[in-house]
A tleap script that builds the chain and sets N, CA, C and O, in Angstrom:
source leaprc.protein.ff14SB
mol = sequence {
  NMET THR GLN MET ASP THR SER LYS VAL SER
  ARG TRP ASP GLN HIE GLY ARG GLU HIE VAL
  VAL ARG VAL HIE ARG THR GLY VAL GLN ARG
  THR ILE ARG CYS ASP THR CYS GLY TRP ARG
  ARG SER ALA GLN PHE LEU PRO TRP LEU LYS
  ALA GLU GLU HIE LEU ALA GLU ALA HIE GLN
  ALA THR VAL ASP PRO THR ALA ALA LYS GLY
  THR GLY ARG PRO GLY PRO LEU THR PRO ARG
  GLY THR THR GLY CYS ALA CPRO
}
set mol.1.N position { -41.628 -19.143 22.786 }
set mol.1.CA position { -41.154 -19.573 24.086 }
set mol.1.C position { -39.674 -19.230 24.207 }
set mol.1.O position { -38.894 -19.531 23.302 }
set mol.2.N position { -39.275 -18.598 25.325 }
set mol.2.CA position { -37.881 -18.241 25.533 }
set mol.2.C position { -37.116 -19.418 26.117 }
set mol.2.O position { -37.652 -20.223 26.879 }
set mol.3.N position { -35.851 -19.490 25.736 }
set mol.3.CA position { -34.994 -20.564 26.220 }
set mol.3.C position { -34.187 -20.058 27.404 }
set mol.3.O position { -33.700 -18.927 27.385 }
set mol.4.N position { -34.040 -20.889 28.442 }
set mol.4.CA position { -33.282 -20.499 29.624 }
set mol.4.C position { -32.057 -21.383 29.743 }
set mol.4.O position { -32.154 -22.610 29.731 }
set mol.5.N position { -30.905 -20.746 29.857 }
set mol.5.CA position { -29.648 -21.459 30.004 }
set mol.5.C position { -29.057 -21.140 31.368 }
set mol.5.O position { -29.228 -20.038 31.889 }
set mol.6.N position { -28.362 -22.113 31.938 }
set mol.6.CA position { -27.738 -21.932 33.246 }
set mol.6.C position { -26.297 -22.395 33.188 }
set mol.6.O position { -25.990 -23.439 32.613 }
set mol.7.N position { -25.414 -21.611 33.789 }
set mol.7.CA position { -24.029 -22.018 33.971 }
set mol.7.C position { -23.655 -21.682 35.408 }
set mol.7.O position { -24.435 -21.061 36.131 }
set mol.8.N position { -22.454 -22.097 35.821 }
set mol.8.CA position { -22.084 -21.827 37.203 }
set mol.8.C position { -20.621 -21.438 37.306 }
set mol.8.O position { -19.793 -21.807 36.473 }
set mol.9.N position { -20.330 -20.685 38.350 }
set mol.9.CA position { -18.972 -20.324 38.718 }
set mol.9.C position { -18.761 -20.899 40.105 }
set mol.9.O position { -19.506 -20.579 41.031 }
set mol.10.N position { -17.750 -21.749 40.257 }
set mol.10.CA position { -17.505 -22.330 41.584 }
set mol.10.C position { -16.077 -22.048 42.014 }
set mol.10.O position { -15.154 -22.068 41.200 }
set mol.11.N position { -15.908 -21.788 43.289 }
set mol.11.CA position { -14.604 -21.532 43.894 }
set mol.11.C position { -14.594 -22.184 45.274 }
set mol.11.O position { -15.646 -22.409 45.872 }
set mol.12.N position { -13.411 -22.480 45.765 }
set mol.12.CA position { -13.256 -23.050 47.098 }
set mol.12.C position { -12.632 -22.015 48.012 }
set mol.12.O position { -11.821 -21.195 47.581 }
set mol.13.N position { -13.021 -22.060 49.291 }
set mol.13.CA position { -12.421 -21.166 50.275 }
set mol.13.C position { -11.226 -21.862 50.928 }
set mol.13.O position { -10.882 -22.987 50.565 }
set mol.14.N position { -10.598 -21.187 51.893 }
set mol.14.CA position { -9.398 -21.725 52.545 }
set mol.14.C position { -9.694 -22.932 53.435 }
set mol.14.O position { -8.764 -23.612 53.867 }
set mol.15.N position { -10.952 -23.207 53.714 }
set mol.15.CA position { -11.345 -24.365 54.521 }
set mol.15.C position { -11.763 -25.550 53.660 }
set mol.15.O position { -12.174 -26.586 54.184 }
set mol.16.N position { -11.661 -25.404 52.348 }
set mol.16.CA position { -11.996 -26.494 51.446 }
set mol.16.C position { -13.466 -26.610 51.108 }
set mol.16.O position { -13.892 -27.613 50.535 }
set mol.17.N position { -14.260 -25.588 51.456 }
set mol.17.CA position { -15.686 -25.613 51.137 }
set mol.17.C position { -15.927 -25.012 49.759 }
set mol.17.O position { -15.333 -23.998 49.393 }
set mol.18.N position { -16.808 -25.654 49.007 }
set mol.18.CA position { -17.150 -25.158 47.680 }
set mol.18.C position { -18.276 -24.139 47.775 }
set mol.18.O position { -19.245 -24.334 48.508 }
set mol.19.N position { -18.138 -23.061 47.033 }
set mol.19.CA position { -19.171 -22.030 46.932 }
set mol.19.C position { -19.510 -21.892 45.453 }
set mol.19.O position { -18.614 -21.857 44.609 }
set mol.20.N position { -20.803 -21.815 45.138 }
set mol.20.CA position { -21.251 -21.786 43.744 }
set mol.20.C position { -22.185 -20.602 43.520 }
set mol.20.O position { -23.087 -20.337 44.314 }
set mol.21.N position { -21.942 -19.895 42.412 }
set mol.21.CA position { -22.855 -18.856 41.949 }
set mol.21.C position { -23.331 -19.298 40.577 }
set mol.21.O position { -22.518 -19.587 39.699 }
set mol.22.N position { -24.630 -19.350 40.388 }
set mol.22.CA position { -25.207 -19.773 39.111 }
set mol.22.C position { -25.610 -18.554 38.294 }
set mol.22.O position { -26.124 -17.569 38.823 }
set mol.23.N position { -25.365 -18.644 37.005 }
set mol.23.CA position { -25.726 -17.580 36.069 }
set mol.23.C position { -26.872 -18.116 35.213 }
set mol.23.O position { -26.698 -19.069 34.453 }
set mol.24.N position { -28.037 -17.497 35.343 }
set mol.24.CA position { -29.223 -17.891 34.575 }
set mol.24.C position { -29.405 -16.881 33.450 }
set mol.24.O position { -29.354 -15.672 33.673 }
set mol.25.N position { -29.617 -17.388 32.243 }
set mol.25.CA position { -29.792 -16.510 31.086 }
set mol.25.C position { -31.134 -16.788 30.442 }
set mol.25.O position { -31.460 -17.925 30.103 }
set mol.26.N position { -31.897 -15.733 30.281 }
set mol.26.CA position { -33.162 -15.787 29.551 }
set mol.26.C position { -33.117 -14.646 28.543 }
set mol.26.O position { -33.258 -13.480 28.912 }
set mol.27.N position { -32.921 -14.982 27.273 }
set mol.27.CA position { -32.757 -13.938 26.259 }
set mol.27.C position { -31.481 -13.163 26.516 }
set mol.27.O position { -30.407 -13.754 26.626 }
set mol.28.N position { -31.586 -11.838 26.614 }
set mol.28.CA position { -30.407 -11.019 26.900 }
set mol.28.C position { -30.239 -10.755 28.395 }
set mol.28.O position { -29.201 -10.245 28.816 }
set mol.29.N position { -31.233 -11.092 29.191 }
set mol.29.CA position { -31.187 -10.845 30.630 }
set mol.29.C position { -30.449 -11.965 31.350 }
set mol.29.O position { -30.686 -13.142 31.079 }
set mol.30.N position { -29.554 -11.602 32.269 }
set mol.30.CA position { -28.837 -12.581 33.085 }
set mol.30.C position { -29.052 -12.275 34.553 }
set mol.30.O position { -29.007 -11.120 34.977 }
set mol.31.N position { -29.284 -13.322 35.316 }
set mol.31.CA position { -29.439 -13.193 36.764 }
set mol.31.C position { -28.407 -14.091 37.417 }
set mol.31.O position { -28.255 -15.249 37.028 }
set mol.32.N position { -27.698 -13.569 38.404 }
set mol.32.CA position { -26.723 -14.378 39.121 }
set mol.32.C position { -27.222 -14.587 40.546 }
set mol.32.O position { -27.748 -13.666 41.172 }
set mol.33.N position { -27.051 -15.820 41.056 }
set mol.33.CA position { -27.551 -16.170 42.382 }
set mol.33.C position { -26.561 -17.084 43.077 }
set mol.33.O position { -26.095 -18.064 42.496 }
set mol.34.N position { -26.240 -16.762 44.328 }
set mol.34.CA position { -25.307 -17.538 45.124 }
set mol.34.C position { -26.042 -18.669 45.843 }
set mol.34.O position { -27.013 -18.426 46.560 }
set mol.35.N position { -25.574 -19.909 45.648 }
set mol.35.CA position { -26.171 -21.057 46.330 }
set mol.35.C position { -25.885 -21.039 47.824 }
set mol.35.O position { -26.661 -21.589 48.606 }
set mol.36.N position { -24.784 -20.416 48.233 }
set mol.36.CA position { -24.383 -20.418 49.642 }
set mol.36.C position { -25.218 -19.478 50.492 }
set mol.36.O position { -25.726 -19.875 51.541 }
set mol.37.N position { -25.367 -18.223 50.045 }
set mol.37.CA position { -26.025 -17.224 50.895 }
set mol.37.C position { -27.328 -16.675 50.314 }
set mol.37.O position { -28.024 -15.912 50.984 }
set mol.38.N position { -27.670 -17.050 49.074 }
set mol.38.CA position { -28.908 -16.573 48.480 }
set mol.38.C position { -28.808 -15.211 47.836 }
set mol.38.O position { -29.810 -14.696 47.341 }
set mol.39.N position { -27.615 -14.600 47.827 }
set mol.39.CA position { -27.403 -13.303 47.190 }
set mol.39.C position { -27.833 -13.391 45.732 }
set mol.39.O position { -27.585 -14.396 45.066 }
set mol.40.N position { -28.472 -12.346 45.242 }
set mol.40.CA position { -29.016 -12.356 43.888 }
set mol.40.C position { -28.805 -10.987 43.257 }
set mol.40.O position { -28.913 -9.957 43.922 }
set mol.41.N position { -28.500 -10.996 41.955 }
set mol.41.CA position { -28.282 -9.733 41.258 }
set mol.41.C position { -28.569 -9.913 39.772 }
set mol.41.O position { -28.301 -10.968 39.196 }
set mol.42.N position { -29.110 -8.878 39.170 }
set mol.42.CA position { -29.309 -8.862 37.730 }
set mol.42.C position { -28.039 -8.295 37.113 }
set mol.42.O position { -27.506 -7.298 37.600 }
set mol.43.N position { -27.552 -8.915 36.053 }
set mol.43.CA position { -26.311 -8.459 35.437 }
set mol.43.C position { -26.388 -8.666 33.930 }
set mol.43.O position { -26.414 -9.799 33.449 }
set mol.44.N position { -26.425 -7.577 33.201 }
set mol.44.CA position { -26.487 -7.690 31.754 }
set mol.44.C position { -25.092 -7.911 31.173 }
set mol.44.O position { -24.936 -8.637 30.192 }
set mol.45.N position { -24.073 -7.287 31.777 }
set mol.45.CA position { -22.719 -7.384 31.273 }
set mol.45.C position { -21.805 -8.069 32.292 }
set mol.45.O position { -21.899 -7.803 33.491 }
set mol.46.N position { -20.935 -8.936 31.822 }
set mol.46.CA position { -19.920 -9.621 32.620 }
set mol.46.C position { -20.474 -10.321 33.865 }
set mol.46.O position { -19.951 -10.103 34.958 }
set mol.47.N position { -21.494 -11.140 33.741 }
set mol.47.CA position { -22.063 -11.777 34.934 }
set mol.47.C position { -21.087 -12.730 35.619 }
set mol.47.O position { -21.129 -12.874 36.841 }
set mol.48.N position { -20.207 -13.384 34.852 }
set mol.48.CA position { -19.276 -14.339 35.457 }
set mol.48.C position { -18.221 -13.611 36.277 }
set mol.48.O position { -17.795 -14.111 37.318 }
set mol.49.N position { -17.796 -12.440 35.824 }
set mol.49.CA position { -16.855 -11.639 36.587 }
set mol.49.C position { -17.493 -11.164 37.895 }
set mol.49.O position { -16.849 -11.184 38.944 }
set mol.50.N position { -18.747 -10.741 37.834 }
set mol.50.CA position { -19.455 -10.312 39.042 }
set mol.50.C position { -19.655 -11.479 39.994 }
set mol.50.O position { -19.617 -11.296 41.211 }
set mol.51.N position { -19.868 -12.673 39.461 }
set mol.51.CA position { -19.999 -13.869 40.301 }
set mol.51.C position { -18.681 -14.156 41.012 }
set mol.51.O position { -18.676 -14.456 42.206 }
set mol.52.N position { -17.560 -14.068 40.290 }
set mol.52.CA position { -16.245 -14.291 40.897 }
set mol.52.C position { -15.964 -13.258 41.986 }
set mol.52.O position { -15.425 -13.595 43.040 }
set mol.53.N position { -16.327 -12.001 41.733 }
set mol.53.CA position { -16.122 -10.944 42.727 }
set mol.53.C position { -16.926 -11.224 43.990 }
set mol.53.O position { -16.420 -11.039 45.097 }
set mol.54.N position { -18.170 -11.668 43.838 }
set mol.54.CA position { -18.996 -11.980 45.006 }
set mol.54.C position { -18.368 -13.106 45.820 }
set mol.54.O position { -18.286 -13.018 47.045 }
set mol.55.N position { -17.926 -14.160 45.145 }
set mol.55.CA position { -17.327 -15.290 45.852 }
set mol.55.C position { -16.077 -14.868 46.614 }
set mol.55.O position { -15.857 -15.314 47.740 }
set mol.56.N position { -15.264 -14.020 46.015 }
set mol.56.CA position { -14.038 -13.564 46.668 }
set mol.56.C position { -14.336 -12.642 47.855 }
set mol.56.O position { -13.729 -12.779 48.917 }
set mol.57.N position { -15.261 -11.714 47.676 }
set mol.57.CA position { -15.543 -10.729 48.722 }
set mol.57.C position { -16.400 -11.295 49.851 }
set mol.57.O position { -16.082 -11.091 51.023 }
set mol.58.N position { -17.459 -11.989 49.526 }
set mol.58.CA position { -18.403 -12.448 50.543 }
set mol.58.C position { -17.972 -13.741 51.228 }
set mol.58.O position { -18.270 -13.947 52.404 }
set mol.59.N position { -17.273 -14.613 50.503 }
set mol.59.CA position { -16.957 -15.938 51.046 }
set mol.59.C position { -15.464 -16.241 51.087 }
set mol.59.O position { -15.071 -17.325 51.516 }
set mol.60.N position { -14.622 -15.301 50.648 }
set mol.60.CA position { -13.181 -15.508 50.559 }
set mol.60.C position { -12.866 -16.799 49.797 }
set mol.60.O position { -11.906 -17.501 50.114 }
set mol.61.N position { -13.676 -17.096 48.805 }
set mol.61.CA position { -13.519 -18.293 47.983 }
set mol.61.C position { -12.828 -17.885 46.692 }
set mol.61.O position { -13.453 -17.311 45.801 }
set mol.62.N position { -11.535 -18.183 46.591 }
set mol.62.CA position { -10.745 -17.727 45.453 }
set mol.62.C position { -10.036 -18.853 44.716 }
set mol.62.O position { -9.398 -18.601 43.694 }
set mol.63.N position { -10.127 -20.086 45.202 }
set mol.63.CA position { -9.427 -21.187 44.561 }
set mol.63.C position { -10.272 -21.720 43.418 }
set mol.63.O position { -11.375 -22.225 43.629 }
set mol.64.N position { -9.744 -21.604 42.200 }
set mol.64.CA position { -10.436 -22.041 40.990 }
set mol.64.C position { -10.193 -23.530 40.783 }
set mol.64.O position { -9.041 -23.942 40.646 }
set mol.65.N position { -11.247 -24.355 40.756 }
set mol.65.CA position { -11.056 -25.796 40.606 }
set mol.65.C position { -10.524 -26.207 39.247 }
set mol.65.O position { -10.019 -27.320 39.100 }
set mol.66.N position { -10.622 -25.338 38.247 }
set mol.66.CA position { -10.145 -25.689 36.915 }
set mol.66.C position { -8.714 -25.242 36.673 }
set mol.66.O position { -8.142 -25.553 35.628 }
set mol.67.N position { -8.120 -24.514 37.625 }
set mol.67.CA position { -6.766 -24.004 37.446 }
set mol.67.C position { -5.732 -25.043 37.849 }
set mol.67.O position { -6.005 -25.943 38.643 }
set mol.68.N position { -4.554 -24.900 37.290 }
set mol.68.CA position { -3.433 -25.771 37.675 }
set mol.68.C position { -3.041 -25.447 39.109 }
set mol.68.O position { -3.231 -24.318 39.562 }
set mol.69.N position { -2.504 -26.408 39.816 }
set mol.69.CA position { -2.156 -26.221 41.221 }
set mol.69.C position { -1.141 -25.101 41.401 }
set mol.69.O position { -0.087 -25.085 40.766 }
set mol.70.N position { -1.486 -24.161 42.286 }
set mol.70.CA position { -0.561 -23.129 42.701 }
set mol.70.C position { -0.399 -21.936 41.779 }
set mol.70.O position { 0.215 -20.952 42.191 }
set mol.71.N position { -0.909 -21.963 40.559 }
set mol.71.CA position { -0.677 -20.859 39.643 }
set mol.71.C position { -1.883 -19.954 39.494 }
set mol.71.O position { -1.728 -18.782 39.150 }
set mol.72.N position { -3.085 -20.466 39.744 }
set mol.72.CA position { -4.284 -19.670 39.555 }
set mol.72.C position { -4.687 -19.556 38.100 }
set mol.72.O position { -5.651 -18.865 37.772 }
set mol.73.N position { -3.947 -20.238 37.216 }
set mol.73.CA position { -4.247 -20.224 35.786 }
set mol.73.C position { -4.320 -21.646 35.275 }
set mol.73.O position { -3.721 -22.548 35.862 }
set mol.74.N position { -5.050 -21.861 34.182 }
set mol.74.CA position { -5.079 -23.205 33.608 }
set mol.74.C position { -3.678 -23.638 33.191 }
set mol.74.O position { -2.881 -22.828 32.718 }
set mol.75.N position { -3.393 -24.904 33.370 }
set mol.75.CA position { -2.083 -25.434 33.030 }
set mol.75.C position { -1.888 -25.539 31.531 }
set mol.75.O position { -2.846 -25.432 30.766 }
set mol.76.N position { -0.625 -25.753 31.099 }
set mol.76.CA position { -0.348 -25.878 29.673 }
set mol.76.C position { -0.914 -27.165 29.111 }
set mol.76.O position { -1.045 -28.161 29.824 }
set mol.77.N position { -1.246 -27.143 27.843 }
set mol.77.CA position { -1.747 -28.339 27.183 }
set mol.77.C position { -0.565 -29.196 26.762 }
set mol.77.O position { 0.397 -28.691 26.183 }
set mol.78.N position { -0.632 -30.479 27.048 }
set mol.78.CA position { 0.431 -31.401 26.607 }
set mol.78.C position { -0.212 -32.467 25.755 }
set mol.78.O position { -1.298 -32.948 26.077 }
set mol.79.N position { 0.458 -32.852 24.645 }
set mol.79.CA position { -0.097 -33.886 23.780 }
set mol.79.C position { -0.212 -35.201 24.508 }
set mol.79.O position { 0.524 -35.453 25.462 }
set mol.80.N position { -1.138 -36.052 24.065 }
set mol.80.CA position { -1.298 -37.370 24.673 }
set mol.80.C position { -0.011 -38.154 24.585 }
set mol.80.O position { 0.699 -38.094 23.581 }
set mol.81.N position { 0.291 -38.897 25.652 }
set mol.81.CA position { 1.456 -39.746 25.665 }
set mol.81.C position { 2.725 -39.038 26.101 }
set mol.81.O position { 3.788 -39.658 26.151 }
set mol.82.N position { 2.637 -37.738 26.421 }
set mol.82.CA position { 3.816 -37.035 26.912 }
set mol.82.C position { 3.550 -36.564 28.318 }
set mol.82.O position { 2.399 -36.426 28.734 }
set mol.83.N position { 4.611 -36.319 29.045 }
set mol.83.CA position { 4.480 -35.899 30.431 }
set mol.83.C position { 4.652 -34.406 30.582 }
set mol.83.O position { 4.319 -33.849 31.628 }
set mol.84.N position { 5.174 -33.738 29.544 }
set mol.84.CA position { 5.422 -32.308 29.648 }
set mol.84.C position { 6.778 -32.014 30.218 }
set mol.84.O position { 7.137 -30.844 30.353 }
set mol.85.N position { 7.559 -33.034 30.565 }
set mol.85.CA position { 8.896 -32.854 31.127 }
set mol.85.C position { 9.943 -33.044 30.042 }
set mol.85.O position { 9.754 -33.837 29.119 }
set mol.86.N position { 11.039 -32.322 30.155 }
set mol.86.CA position { 12.146 -32.482 29.201 }
set mol.86.C position { 12.835 -33.822 29.437 }
set mol.86.O position { 12.886 -34.287 30.575 }
set mol.87.N position { 13.373 -34.462 28.378 }
set mol.87.CA position { 14.034 -35.765 28.545 }
set mol.87.C position { 15.332 -35.657 29.292 }
set mol.87.O position { 16.004 -36.665 29.511 }
savepdb mol mol.pdb
quit
């Protein structure tokens, strides 16, 4: 029996709407499908990159919910109990 795994790529557009593309994996085969418009594609290599490209091109959804505000990249890690600011 083959195991099926699912992950998702989500981005927000300029109107604050969330758009999600799910990546389904069965063995070495990956299928990506957009929850918003139903777009579907088979992708053996870099499925998450193709999902991000679809969200940007088709839905203008480029805001990454996991990124730090305003930078488009994840924020720096700070140890517990610190604020990350200089004294």
